[in-house]
C-alpha positions, 0 to 999 in steps of 0.5 A: 115688463121691461123685457116685454117692452124691450122685445116689442121695441126690437120687433118694431125696430126690426120691422121698420128696418126691414120696411126701410131696407125694402123701400130703399132697394125698391127705390134703387131698382127704380132709379137704376131702371130709369137710368138704363132707359134714359141711357138706352134712349140717349144711345139710340139718339146718338146712333141715329145722329151718327147714321144721319151724319154718315148718310149726309157725308157718304162721299167723305166716308167713301174714300176712308172706307176704300183706304180701309179696304186697301189696308186690309188687302195689304195686311193679307198680302203681308201675311202671305209673303211672310208664310214660309210654305208659300212660294211666290213666282211671277208670270215671267218665271212661270212662263220660263219654267223657273217656278218651283213645283210647277206641275204645268211647266213639268207637264209641258217639258215632259211633252216636249221631251216625248215629242223630241224622242218620237222625232228622233225615232222617226229620223232613225227609222227613215235613216234605217230605211234609206240605208237598207238596214234591217230591224231587230227587237231588242229590249222591247225596242226596234233597233236597226241592224246593219247589213253584213258587208261582203268583200268583193 
């Protein structure tokens, strides 16, 4: 009889504990959900207020945004200048041909040398003609050959 009452009490207490735990967890979940909902509402109201304030103060924030953009550009330039693989040359250096590895400058220089060589070849041909010299192919080039001089 005592054992039976003891078992009944344990069962009843266990059921009540389980019921109270379930109710407590449900209450906790309900309060957490309400708190999340209230927090979300307050965050939304705050974001709306910030957006409205920014909308009213567009002129004030414009200067700030412009400064932020300029600072970002400055940061990019700073990183470029600290890169050892990048060689920066001014327009003057480029125009004078001082820029390292400048293919355009190399191209123009090569064309100038070729034009000079052609002008020299033209001058040589004119001199050969005016002196009455002959021409001979040697090494893939036309070379002038002086006339044989005879003693009279």
